[in-house]
N, C-alpha and C positions, 0 to 999 in steps of 0.2 A: 164512900171512902173519904176520910177527912184529910185535906192536904196538909203537908208538913213543910215547915220552913227549913228543915235540916237538909243540907245538900246531899247527904247519902241516901235520902228517901226519894229523890226526884226521879231517878231512872226507873225505880221500881213502880212508882205511881204511873209514869207514862207508859211503861211497857204493858200494863194491864189493858191498854186500849190501842197498842201499837202493832198488833199482828197484821202482817201484810194481807191485803185483799186480792184474791185472784180474779182477773177479768178475762173475757174472751180474747182470743188472738185477734189482732187488728191487721188491717191491710198495711202494706208498706207505707211508711210515712211520706216517701217521695210521691206515691200515688195520692195519698190523702191531702198533701199540700196542694196538688193541682185542683182537686175537687173542692177543698175548703176555700181556696182563693175565689172560686167561682161564686160561692154563696156568701162571701164576705162576712163570715161569722154568724150568719143568721139562718134559722130554720123557718123564717117567715114570721116568727114571733119574737119581739124584743124581750130582753131579760128584765125581770121585774126589779131586781136589785139596782139596776143602773137607770131606772126610769125617773125622770124629773117629776117632782110633785105636781107641777102644772099639767103635765101630760097625763098623769094618773087621774087627776081631778076631771080633766076633760073627758077621758074615757068613761069614768063613772057617770058623769052628767049625761053623756050620750047614750048610756044604757039605763037611764032613769033611776040612778042610785044616789042616795044622799051623800054629801061631802064627807061626813064623819067616817064613811067606809075607808077613805084614804088612810086615816090614822090607824084603823084596825089592820089594814094590809101592811102598812109600814112597820107597825109594831110586831106583826107576825114575822116579817122578813128580818128585822134587825134585833128585836128584843128576844124573840123565840127561835130565830134562825130556821124558819120553815124551809123544807126541802121540796115539798109537794103542795099542790093546791088544797089537798085535804087537810093540811096543817095550818091553813090560814084561819086563825082563830076569830070567832065571833061572827063569821059570815054565814048566811044561809047556804045550804048545799048547792042551790041553783047558782048563786053568785060565785061560790068556789069553783064550780065547773066552768062558768063563763070566764073567770080570770085565767084559769088553766088553759082554756082554748085560745085566749088572746095573748097571753104572755108565758114565758118560761120562768117558773119560780126558781129553778136552778139551771144555769147554763152549762154546768159540767155534767156530761152524760154518764161518765164512769171514771174511776180512777184506780190506780195501783200504788200502794204504799210500800216502800222499802225502808226498813229500820236498821240503823247501825249505831255504833258508839254506845252500846249498852242501853239503847232507848233514847239517847240524847239527841239523835239526828233522825228526822223522818223526811225522806224524799218521796214526793208524790208525782206521778205521771198522770195528767188529766187529759181526758178525751172530750173534745168540744164538738159542736155541730160541724158536719161535713168531714169528720174524722181528724181534724187538726189536733195535734198533741202539744201540750205545754207542760212545764214543770214548775213546782214550787218546793221549797225546802224549809221545814220547820226545825229550828235549832233551840234546844233547851240549855239554859245556863243556870246551874244551881246557885243559890245564895252562898256567899263565902265571906270569911273574915268577920268574926263575932266580937262584940265588945264585952265588957264585964257583966253587962245586964242580959247577955244572950241575944242582943239585937244584931242582925246582919249588917255589916258595913257596906256590902255590895248585894243589892237585892236580887232575888231570883228573876230571871228574864226569859221570855219566850219570843224569839225573833223569827219572822216569816219572810223569806225571800221569794218574790213573785215575778211572773213574766208579764210583759206588755205586748209581745208579738209572738206569733207562731213562727219559729225560725228567726233568722237575722240576716240582713243584707250587708252588714259591715264587714264580716268575713275575717275576723282576727284569727290568725293561724293557730294560736294556742287554745282555741275555744271550740268545743264540740258543736255548739249551735251554729258557728260559722260554717262548718262543714255541711250542715243541712241546707243552708241557703234560706232565703226569705219565703215565707208562706203567705201570711196576711197579718194585718193589725187585729188585735183583740178589741172587742167592744168593752164599754165601761163595765157592764154586768159580768163579762167573762173575767175581767181583772179582779173585781171585788169579790166574786164568788170563790176565787182561790182563798181569799181571806176568810170567808164564811165557812169554807170546808175545814180550814185549820182550827177555827174557833169551835167548830162542832167536835173536832177530835179532842180538844183540850177540856171541853165542858165536863165530861164525866169525872175528871180529877179536880174540879173546882178551880182550875187555873184559866188564865186568859192571856191573849197576846199583849205584849208590851211594846213591840216594835215591828214595823213593816218596811222592807227595803225593796226598791225596784231594781234588782240586780240579777234577775233571772233571764230567761230567753228574751231576745229582742233589744232594740235601742229605744228607750223610753221617749226621747225627744223627737223621734220620728213617728211617734203616735201621741203627740203631746196633748192634743185636745182631750183624748180619752183618759190619759194619765191624770191630767188636772181635774177632770170630773171625778175620777176615782179617789184622788187625794181628798177632794172636798167631801165626798161621802164618808171616807174613813175618819175625817176630822169632825164631822157634824155630830154634835151630842145627841141629836134626834135620830141618828142612823148608827154607824158603828161606834162613834165617840172615842176614837183613839187619841186624837190630838195631833196636829200637824207636826209638832216638834218631835214626835216619835216616828216620823216617816223620813226615809232617805230616798231620793231619786238620783239615779246614776246616769251618766252619759259618757260616751266615748269621745265626745268633743264636737257636738252639733252647735256651732257658735251662734247662729241665729236663734236657736232654741234657748240657749243660755241667756242671750240678750232679752228675749221675750220674758223669761222667768224673772230676770232682774227688774224689768219694768212692772211686773205684777207684784213683786215684793213678798213672795211666799215665806212662810215660817218653817217649812220643812228643810232638811239639810240637802244640799247639792253635793254630789260626789262625782269626781272626774276619773274615768278609767284612763290613767296616764300611761303607765307601763314603760315609758322611755322618755328621757328629757332631750334627746338629740333627734332632729328631724329625719336623718337617713334611717335610723333604727326604728323610729316610730312609724315611718312610712310602711315598714314591713309588718310590725306588730299590730298596728291600728291603721288599716288602709284609709280610713277617713282623714288621716293626717295629710293626705295628698290634696285634700280640699281646704282644710283648715289646719295650718301648721301649729306646732305645739305652743309657740310663743303667743299666737292669736288665741288659742284655747285658754291658756293661763291668764292672759290679759282679761278675757271675758269673765273668768272665774274671780279674778281680783276685783273687778268692778262689782260683781255680784256680792262678794263679801262686804265691800265698802258700803253698798247701798242698803243691804238687808241686815248688816251686823251679824250675820251668821257665818261661822267658820266653814270653809269648804274642805271636804276630804278628798285626798288624791289616792286612788287605788293603784298599786304597783305590783304586778305579778312577777315573781322572781324566777328567772329562767337561767339555769346554769350556763356560764360562759357566754351568755348573750347580752343580758342587760344588768348583770350583777357585779360589774367591775368597779374598782375605785373611781375610774373615770366617769362611770355612770352616776355614782353616788355624788361626786362633786358637781356634775352637771345638774343633777336634781336639786341640790342645795342652792346653787346659783339661780336656778330658774324660779324657785319659790322663796328666795330670801326676802324677808320683810313682809311677807304676806300673812293674812289671817288664814292659816292652812294647817292641815295635819296629814301625814302620810301613813297609809296602811300598807304594810308589806305582806304579800300573800304568796307562799310557795306554790308554784304551778302544779295543778292536778294533772296527772298523766293523761294524754289524749292520743288515741291510736294513730291518727294521721300525721302527727308531727314527730320530728326526730329529737325533740328537746326533752330535758328532764328538769325537775325542780332544783333550785339551788340548795346546797347543803345547809343544815342549821347553822354551822359555823360561818359560812359565807353570808347568810342572811343577817346574823348577829353583827358581823363586821361592817356590813353595808349600813345597817341601822345606826351603829355607833358613829360612823363617819358622817352621816346626814345629821344626826343629833348634835355632833360637835360644831356644826355650822348653824345651830340655832333653830332647827326645824323639828317639831314634835313628830315622833314615830311610834307606831304600834306594830308589833309582829303578830299577825293573825295565824292561829292554828288551823290546819286543814281539818275539815269535818267530813265524815261520811265517805271515806275513800273506798270502803268495801261496798258502797251502795251507789256507785257511779256518781261521784261527787261533782265532777266537772259540769259546768252549765251546759245543758243539752245532751248530756251523756246517755240518760235513759232513753230519750227520744231517738238519739243516734243508734242506740242498740236495737231499737224497734225497726230502724231502717235497714239493718243488716250491714255486714261488712262490704265496703266497696271492693271491686276487683283488685287483686294484689298489684297489677301494673299501675293502676290509678293511684294507689297509696304510695308506691315507690316513686312515681313521677312527681307527686305532690311534695313528698319529702325532699326530693332533689331540688325542686324549685325553691322551697323554703330555705334549704341550706345555702344555695347560691345567693339568694336575695339577702340573707342575714350576713353572709361573709362579706358581701359588697358593702352592706350598711356598716359593718364594723370597721371597714376601711374608710368610712366617711363618704361613701358614694351614694348619691340619691339616684334611684332608677329612672325617674321621670315617667314611670308608668301611670297611666290614667286610672280613674276609678273603674271598677268592673261595671258592666252594663246594668246589673241588678242594683248595685249601690247607687249609681248615677240616677237611676229611675226612682229610687227611694228618697234620695236627698233632694232632688230638684224641686218637686212640688210641695214637699211637706216641711222642709227645714225652715222655710221663710213664711209659713202660714201665720196669719195674725188673727 
């Protein structure tokens, strides 16, 4: 099939390879979280795609193999996207077998793809070692706006949203992943293999990924070492070769992690999951705010923009009657005034365990206009894949099964009480949950 640059042809081209794949029924995700945490993401064999070149050379030397085999293996993984040891090109059969015994050529054991929006959104549930489940979302944006010569003013894009952890300890109440709790960190290979799977899906149409965003399951800066290794692999022209400027790393506000990134001076874009500009409300919406208040988070982001010269994006989920008032818009504008920043407004995807709904399009537009009036750049993001479990963690949550009705009712009641108090300007003084405290303490300050 020859790819077309015309926007009307994109959905048809993608849909030819977008049929959902049926996979066996899996154990409850809550059970798999416990088992996967015990194995720490490993089947005893490291993932080949996350292996440092020095480690690969050392293994080859120890097995009596010449150094040039490392380039053959790397090219097979990154140029030809090998999924099995048999697909490692140029290697003798005995060496293919040995590599397969020592490493996992693909760390994703199985996946299930759900397609929506006429083929423009593909949400994938990946199963990893130990039964851990994570999600990625591939979003296709057709070229649009043509000049007199027929050239697109806005090029065709294919953006992949990937996960850095199985589950999440932060526990934002509007997020389906937060309901699941924290399972484990992903290894470097498990992160980049999500990208390789998406690239494999695009290949038959002659298309390629243009952007990768770390906005899936998990808090990237609580698995920062593995995330940085993954970004380096994605940017390396000898590996995936995407380029760091096409990568976005998001955080809900792990300030020591932001400071560490600033010191490293990366070229990828930093995004802050802000969601509220007032501490009482952000304490509820982003529990991590109880450790690092919003002003401290924004100050760290401001320093990051100043040092790196890279504009910081602030993500803001719009929740009707909660954080979408004129008071919130003005507070947001004051908080970001004068910063090298841009705000993305995102209508909330419905999540079963919360009592909230997305702000209306009219309210989102009015909020955006008010923030823009104060000199802050704003983009309104359209929801994608609502018929495919669009909310982060929703497919995995569906695998977990519905929690008991009394549990859902109690959770909703707690959320309502907390948000009502926050809207009155009252801070609860509640500490971090035990799981979030355990996640934050050892890792947010790692150097």
